[in-house]
N, C-alpha and C positions, 0 to 999 in steps of 0.2 A: 482622708482619701475615700472617695466614694466607691460603692460596689454596685454591680448590675444585679438585677433580680435573678436568683437561681445559680449564681456563680460565686466562688470563694476566692478566685485569683484576682489580684489587683490588676489594673489596666495595663501596667507595664509588662506584667507576666504574660498577659494574653497577647500582647503585641509581639513579644519574643517567640511565643509558640506559633503564631501566624507566620512570622518571618521564617521560622524553621521549616514549617510545612511548605511554604512557597519556595524556599530554596531547594527542598527535596524534590518538589515537582519539576523545577527547572533542571535539576541534575538528572532526573529520569528522562526528561525530554531531550536533553543534550546527549545523554548516553544512547538513546534510540536514534537520534540523528547521526551520531558517530557510527552506530552499527549499520544504518541504512546507506550512509554516504561513503563510508570507508571499508567496513568489514564485509558487507554483503553486496557491494556495488556491482561486481561482475555477475553474480547470480541474478540480481534484479534486472540488470541490463539485458541479460539473455531472456529472462521471463518477459520483459517488456517487448523485446523483439518478437517473441513467440506469440504473445497476445496482441494481435495486430489485425488490421483491416485487409481483407483480401478480396479480389474481384473474381467472381466465378462466372464463367461463360455459360450462357443458356443457349443450347443448340436449337435451331429452328426446325420445325417439322418440314420434311420434304413434301412437295406438292403431290397430290394423288395422280395416278395414271389410270385412266378408265378406257373401256372399249367404246365403240361407236354408239352403243345403247346406254352408256353411263354406268356399266357394271365395273366395279373397281378391280383393277389388276394389281396395283401396288399402292399401299397406304402406309401410315405410320402408327405404330403401337408403342406403349410405354414399356420400357425395360429398365432393369436395375443394373447400374454400372458400379464396379469396384475400382477405386482410385487409391494411389499411394503418393503422398508428398514426401520426397526424399529428405527434406530438411527437418521434417517432424518425426522421423524414425529415431527412436531412442535406443533400441536394441534390435539392429537389423536382423541378426541371425535368428533371434527368437521370433521376431515378427514373421519372417519368411517361412520359417519352419511351421509356425502355427497356420499361416495361410495355406501352405501346401497341404496340410491335413484337412483344413476346412473345405478347400476347393477340390481335394483329391487330385492334386497336380504335383509335379516335381518341383520342390522348392528351388532347385538350381535354375529351372526354367523361369521362375518368377524373378529371381535375382537378375538373370540376364535381361529380362524385359525392362527392369528399372535401370540397370546399369549403374554408373557412378557419375551422375551429372555434376557439373561444376558451375559456379557463379549463379546467375539468376535462374538457371535451369533447375537448381535444387528446390526452388519454391513452386515449381510448376507440377501439377498433378500428372501422374503417369497411370494410364488405364491398364489394369491387369485383367479385367474381365468385363466384357461389354453387355452380357445378357445373362445375369444370374438367374437360375431357376429358384423356385420357392424354397427348396431344401438348402441350397447354397446360401441364399439370402438369410434364412433363419440362423444358420450356423454362424455366419459372419456377425450379424447383429447381436447375437447372444454374447459374443466375446469381444465386441469392438471396443468396449470400455478399457480393455487391457491391451489394445493394439494402437498406441499413439501413431498418428500419421496415416491411418487407414480410414477411409470414408466410403460411403455408398450414396448414390444419388440416382434419381429417375432421369432417364434420357429418352428422347424419341428414337425409335428404331424402325427401319424399313421392314415391311412385311408384305410378301407376295402371296396373295390370297389363293392362287391356283398352283403354287409351287412350280414344278418344272414345265408346265404346259406352254409357256411362252418365254422361257428363260433367255434364249439367245436374242430375242427381239428386245425384251426389257433391259437385259444386261445385268451388271453387278456393281456393287459399291465396294470401296476399299479406301484405306488410309492414303492420303496424298503422298506421292513420292517426292524425294528430294529434288529430282530433276524437274518435276512439275512446279515445285515452289519457285524455281528460277524463271519460269515462263511468265510473260506479261499477263496472260489470261488469268493467272492465279495469284496476282499481286496482293490481293486482300485476303488470301488464305493463310492459315498457320499450320505448323507442323502438328500432326495428329488429327487434322480435319478429315472427315469422311466425305468422299466425293464419288461421283459416277465414274467408273473406270472402263466399262464396256457398254455396248448397246445404246438404247435410248437414254438410259441413266447418264451416260457420258455426253451424248449429243445434246441433250436438253438440260445439262447441269445448270447453266445460268438461270433457266426458268424454274427449275424444280428446287433449287437450293434454298431459297428464302433468305431471311436476314437474321443473324444471331442477335440475342439480347445479352444482358449482363446483370449481375447482382453483386453489390458490395456487402460483405458480411464480416462480422467480428468473430474471430476464432480464438480459442484458448491455446494454452501451451501445448496441448496434445493435438492441435489442429482441428478440434471439434468446433462446429458452428455454434456460436453463442447468441448472435443477434443479426437479423437482416436490417441493414441500414437504408438501402434504397435499391430499386430494381427497374430495369428497362425490359419490357416483355419482347420476346422474339416474334418475328413475322413469318408466317408459313409461306412456303413456295407456291407457285401457281399450279392450278389443276390442268392437266393435259388430257385431252380427249383424242384417242387414236381412231384411225380408220378400221382397225381390227374388229372382226366380229367374233366374239368369244364362243358362240355356238359352233361356228365353222372351225375355229381353232381346236375346240374340243373334239369335234368329229374327226379331224385329221389325226390328232394325238391318239384317240382311241383306235383308229384304223391301223396305225403303226403298231399298237400294242395288242391288237386282236389277232393272236397267233395260237397255234396248237399248244396245249399244255406242255410245259417243259422246255419250250423253245424261247430264245431271247426275243425281245421286240425287234422289229425291222429297223434298219438304219437307213438314213437318207433325209429327204426334206420334201416339204410341200409348200407351194405358194399359190395363192388365189388372188386375182385382181379383178376389180370392177372394170370391165371393158370401156365403159362410158366416161369414167373420170379418173382412172388410175389408182383408185383407193385399194390399198393392200388389205384384203379381208382375212388372209391366212398367211403366216410366215412361221413355219415350223422346221426345226432341225432335230434329228434324232441320231444317236443318243443325246440326251440332254442332262441337265443338272438342276439342283434346287438352289435358286439364287438366295434363298433365306440363309443358306450356309455362309454367305459372305457378309450378311448384314451386320453381325456383331463382331466380325473379324473371324475369318475362316481358320479352323484348327489345322495343325500340321498333318494329322492323319487323313482328313478329308481332302486337303490340297494334294497330298501325295497320291491318293487314290485317283483323283481327277487327272493329274498331269502324267501319271504313269500308265493310264489306260491306253491300250494300243489303238482303240477306236476313237480317241480324242474327243470326248464329250463336250469340251469347251469350245470346239470349233463350230462356227455357224456354217453348216453345209449349204444353206440356201443361197448364200452370197459369196462365201469365201472359197468354196471348192468348185472346180470346173472339171467336166468329164466329157468324153466323146458322146455325142447325142444319139448315135445310132439312127434308127429309122424315123425318129421325131424330126430329123433334118429334111426328110423327103418333101414335105409340103413347100419348103422354101426352094428346093431344087425344082419342083413342079412349077412354082410361080415364075422362076427364072427361065425355065424352058418355054413357057407360054409367052412371057414378056419379050424374050429375045427372038421369038419366032422359030425356035428349033423344032417345036411340035405344036400341033393344034389339038383340040379335044377329040379329033377323029384319028389321029396318028396311032398306028398299031405296030407292035413288034412281037416276035415269038419268044417265049421263055421256055427253054428245055430243061431248066434247072441249073444252068451254068453259063458263063460268058467267057469267051476266049479272047485275050487281048495281049499283045506284046510278048507272046511266048509264055503266057501264064493263064491258068484257068481260075476264074473267080466264081464261086458258088452263089447260088440263090439260097435263101434260108429254107425254101421248100425244095427239097432235093429232086422231087419228080417234076418240078416246074409248074408254071401257071398257064402254059399254053399261050394262045393269042391274047394280048392285053393292050388296052388303050390307056390313056392317062387316068381316067376315072377308076378302072379296075386296078391299075398299078398302085394307086394310092390306097384303095380299099383293101387290097390283099398284100400290100407292102412288097410288091415284086421288085427284087433287087436288080434283075436283068434289065428291066425297062430303064431304070435309073443309071445302070452301068452304061447301057448303049447310048442313051442321049446325053448323059452327063459328059462323056468324052467329047461329043460334038459341041456341047455348050462351052466347055473350057473352064478352067479354074477361075480366071479373072472375072468373066461375066457372072459366074455363080457367086463369087465373093462380093461383088458390087451389090447384087440384089439382096443377098443375105444380110449384109451390113445395114441396108435400109430398114430392115425389121428390128434393128437394135442388137443383132448378134455380134459377138466378138468385141464388145465395148461395155463399159460400166453403164448400168441403167439409170444412174443418178439417184438411187434410193438413199435416203438420209441415214445411212449407217456406215461406219468406218470399216475399212478392210475389204471392200468389194473387189472381187477378182474381175479382170476384164474379159476372160475367155479368149478364144482365138478363132478367127475365120481366115484360113490360109489363102495365100495368093502367090503368084510367081515373084512379085516384088518382095513380099515378106520372106520367102525362102532364100532369096538371094541375099537379102540383108542379114538374115539370121544365121544361115549356114554357108553363105558364099557359093551356093550351088543353084543351077537352073531348075525349074520345075519340069518334071517328067509327066507325060500324058498318063502313064500308068497310075500315077498318084491321084489323078482326077477320078479314076475308077472307085477308089476307096472313099474319096471325099464326097462322091455323089450319093453315098448311102450313110453319111455321117460318121465314117471311121477316119483313120489316118490322123491328120493334125487337128481336126475340128475339136474344139473344146467349148462347152457352154456351162453356165451356172443355171441352177433351177430357176432363179429369179429372171434370168434372161429368157429362158424358154417360155415362162408365163407371159412376160411382156411381149415377146415375139408372136405368141399365139393370139394374144389380144389384138395385135396389129393385123394378123391374118383375118381376124373376125371383123375388125372395124375399118381396116385400110389406113389406120393412123397409128404410128408409134407413139406411145404415151409414157411419160415419166411416172414411175410409181410414187404414190403419196402415202405417208404414214400418219400424219397428224391432221386432224380436222380443225381443231381450235385449241387455244390456250386461254384459260380463264384465270385472271388475276385481279388484284386490287384496283388496277387501272382500267378494268373492263375486259371485254372478250375480244381476242384477236383471232379472226378467221383466217385459216391458211389459204393461200391462193390456189386456184385450180391448176391441175397439172398441165404442162406444156405438151403439145402434140406436133408430130411431123408426119406428113404423108409418106407412105412407102412408095417404092419405085415400081409399082405394079398397078395396072389399071383395075378399076372395080370389076369390070367384066371378067378379066382373067382370074382375079381373086375369087370370084363367085364359082368358077370351075373347080378351083382348089378346095373351097369350102364344101362343095357338093361331094367330092371324093372323100373328104374327111368325115362327112356325115355318114357316108356309106360304111366307113370303117367301124362305126359303132352301131348303126341302125340296120344295116343290110346283112342278109345271110352271107357267110363267107368272109365278112370283115374281121379284122384281127382285134377289134376293141369292144366286143359285145359285153364284156364285164363292166363297162362304164355306163351301161344303159340306166336311165332314170325313168320310171313309169310316168307317162303323161308329158314328157319333155323330150324333144329331139336334141341329141347331143352330137357334136362334131369333135373328132379327136384323132390322135395318131399314137400308135404304140412305138416302142423302140427298145432294142436290146443292144447293149454296147459290150464288145469283147474286152476282157481284162487281160487274158493271155491268148496266144495263138492256139488255134484249134488242135494242133498237133500235140499239145501238152495235155489235153483232156480227151482226146479221141478215144471212143469206146468206153468211157467211164459213165456210170449212171450219175445223174445230177446230184443225188444225195451223197455220192462218194467224192465229189469234187470238194477240196478244202474251201472254206468260206471265202478266203481272200482271193481265190482264183475263179470264183463264180462270176458270170456275166452280170453287168448292171442292168437294171430295169427302168425304163422311162415311160411316161404317159403324159401327153399334153392334150388339152381339150378346151372347148368353150361351148356355152349353151345359153339360151336356146339357139339351135343352129341357124334359124332363119331371122332371128333378132337378138343377137348375142348381148348378154349382160355380164357374164362372169367367165373368166379364163383361168385355167388351172394347170400348173406344172408340177408333176410328182416325179421324184427320183428315188429309187430304192437301191441302195448300195448292195451289190452282190445279190440282187433279187431275182436273177436268172432271166425272166421274160417280162417285157413290158405289159403284156396282156394279163398275166396272172399275178405278177409281183406288184405292179403299180396301179393297174386298172381298178381293182376294188377300192383303193384309197381315193381315187378320183371320184368314183361312184358315191362314196360316203359323203364327201364334201359337197358334191352337186345335189345329192338327195336332200341334205340338210338345208341347203340354200333355198331350194324350191319348195321344200316343206314350209319354211318360214314365209315364203311368198304366197302360200296357199295354192300352189300349182300342182302339188303332188301329195298324196297322203303320207303320214309318218310310217316308217317301216315297223313291222311287227317285231317286238323285242324277244330275243332268245337268250338263254344263259350263255355267258362268255367265259373264257378261261382266265380273264383278268378281273379281279374283284372290283366292283364299282364302275366298270366300263360299260358303256352302252354298245350293244352289238346288234347290228341289223341282220335280219335273215337274208341270206344271199338270194339274188334273183335267179330263178330257174330259166335256163336257156339251152338251146341246142349246142353241141360241141362247136368250139370256135377255132379258127386258125390261131397259131401262136407266133408272136414276134416280139 
């Protein structure tokens, strides 16, 4: 029997040893298969399910919103989001308790956010925080290895560069509601999507939204991303360029906040429109809010503060609130008196300070009276008795027809939801609304903008633009939309001639110019050096005079103080811009609203090179630009 070199075993021994080793190997292999297929099958099946491919949605960046000069008002920034996948949570109580400490939030609140989803919903991520700050992110990332099912990711988040300065116009974002998901317009949206809920963010949602992308990723048993398999990049939304002029918007905002130290900012709204094309240059409502609070999901404390505030900062006073217009209504009454032939430019009446009609005495705002007045002086000095006297002769229905031709008492057509229609009363309206006939005594109040008359600030601006040009124009908010498919220019605004001839309107404009530019006019505080301004003041009663008789203005509770109006356009002889300002409980149009009009017009003409910039003085509000007031002789108040 032969032997191999270096071995002492015979060949049959070596074969038996090899067979034994081979058998042992097969035994170990079979034992392992038994363990995997029989003993550990449930654990391995669960692990296989957990180590899976998931599709992560990549949110698109919303399109930018810019002002007419290209300055960005709303853009997208990167934010860190914290998600939880319910199916990956191994110890829910421990995980939520840890997250509560890391985020300094109530763990019960976090549990409520996630809920107890069933079925496929268990595998969908739930957002617990939409905008982690650096400290929160560092805490979570430090402990995330011990928190299965918890992940962080970068997401695009809306950022409003000027905060509250144009919040009501730009609007807010929010999670899509269940009732919206049922609408056809949102058929391709999903629960949890962030959409525009108010303002232009809502109106322009289809343009701003963009198109989401997706990423297929391999995740481990703890839900941690292991590998990116493939990806489709998201597409950003279109860029929207507005008609808004940020410089003028800031001027209006600063004017509302430029108050004596210790006093709250003024409440109300300001609207400025380009007379020639309807472009909205200013649309401001005060008090306002910071739309950035809504971008990552508004917290309960901030939401409660906004919704419980008695002055309702979420409401857009420029378009949603309507008020008695006071004497800002008189130019339309004057236009109707001229057009209907009730008066001419030479017609005069005597104002003793009161008007007696129907067994009742109606006061003029100037107790001692204005003496003998014609139409020009009646507008200039806002003589109530003149408009009482001839308003009754005109009648409510003829007045209503002319007023409506200027766009009053009806929506302006501005591209924002929730616009109030206002009200121009008529005999037909009262019969329909109350089942009663119209009484001539009611025309007395209507002739000076009291009674049933109700206008929104946007209506007043549009109507004064119509006085300036003779054409009622629909306000326009968007100049163009810039997207991947090119640039879409928005059409010019539609116009409709008013029901007053140019010659008669010229007489009204002359009286309105005297309001601001001539001695004795009620609107001297709206003067702009180097530019002739036409305008009209207005003071609207909130309560009957008997309730505040004998009280100093400072003693009258805020909610009972009169409202202040001021409407204007300039230059008076070749109008370019019309402004409507309303100051809630501002007492007098001349002092409460006039300076705000002045600030807006001064900034506009400063940019046009027609007037020098105002000399700056220290203001009570840090960071706000404050113009030195114009020195002038004492003015009449209305």
